[in-house]
Each structure stands twice: as structure tokens, then as C-alpha cells.
N, C-alpha and C positions, 0 to 999 in steps of 0.2 A: 542877681536873680531876685525876683519878687518874693519877699518873705511871706506875704499873704497867700500867694499862689502855692508856695511850698507847704505852708500850714494847711491849706485846703487839701492838698494831695495827701498829706499825713492823716488828716481827719477822715477823709473818705476812703482812702486806699490802704492805709497802713495803721488803722485804728487798733488792731490787735497785735501790733509789733511795737518794739521799743526803738523805733528810728527817730532821729532828731532831724531838724531842718538841715543841718550840716551834712548828715549822712546821706540824705536824698540828693542834696546838691552835689556832693562828691561823686555819687554814682552817676548822675546825669552828665557831669563834666568829665570825670576821670575814670569812670568804671569800665569794666570789660564789656564786650558786646553782650555776653550772656546776662550780666547784671542789668544792662540798659534795656534789653528785651523784657526782662522780668518786670522792671518798673513800668515800661510802656504797656505791657499786658495788664498790669494792675490799674493803670490810668484808664485804659480803654474799658475795662470791666466795671470800674467803680466810680470814677470821677464824674461829678456833675458838670464840670467845666473842662471836658477832655480836650477840646480844641485849644483852649488857652494853656492847659497843662503841657501838651506836647510841644508847644512853642518854646518851651525851656530847652529842648534839645537843639543841638546844632542841626541846621537844615540838611546838610549833606549826610550826617549820621542818621538823622530821622528817616531820610529816604532809604538808606541802606537797611535800617531796622524794619521799616514797613515792607520792604521786598522780602525779608526773611519770614514774614507772617503771610501765608497765602490766604486768599479769600476762603471763608468757611472754616477757619481754624479754631473758632470759639464754639462753645457749647450752645449758647443761647442766641437767638436771632438778633436781639437788639445789640449785642456785642459785635456780631458780624456786620450789622448795618453801620455801626460806628467805625469799624475798620474800613469798610467800603467808602464811607464819607471822607476819611483821612486820605485814602488812596486816590479818590476823585480829586480832592483839593491839591495834594502834593504832586500827583503824577498826571493829572488831567484825564484820568480814566472816566468812563461813563458806564459804571456797573451798578446801576440802581437795583435794589431787590425787586423781585417780581411783583410783590404786592403793592409797591409804590410806583410802578411804571404806568404811564398812560397807555391805554389801548383803544383802538378804534373798533367799533362793532362790525 
């Protein structure tokens, strides 16, 4: 895994915890589903490179984790937009938020 990307995750998502690069890597590779969902939520909420950060997960596991997070499961709109963007990319969904949709008069 990329050390730079893992350091970026720690810097933006876990700055107030004592996680090391190895800890985050172990969770992403060998963690339980609950631990992986926790890391995924932190990445969606806080990472400035969330598309690159979620690419560290196994693709099949990532799809499973994304299905466990329903649309609208976050408190703030930008977090739900990030989740929708990931679901659009990995599932081929077309669920753009209303304020970003094109509409004809």
C-alpha cells in the first residue's frame, strides 16, 4: 500500500487518535467488517482524497461496505454527496443530489 496515502488518511481522518500506518493498513486488509466500515466512514467524512483513499480497499469488499451504507446515512450534505459519488462510480448508479441535477424549465 502507498505509505503517502496512508499517512494522508492518518493526517486528515485520525489526527486525534494514536493510529500508525501499520494499524490502518491492518484494518483495511485484515480488519473485521465493522472496523472497515469505521475507517471508510472516517475517509468519506474527512479525507481530501477520498477516491484515492478508498482504492486501498479490496474492490469486492468495498462494494459490500458501500452497500451497508445507505444513501443519506451521514449528517452533512457534502458527506452524502461523497457517498453517492462512490456508489455512482462502483455500482453505476445515477443518484445525483437534487441541487446538482440538470433540469429543463
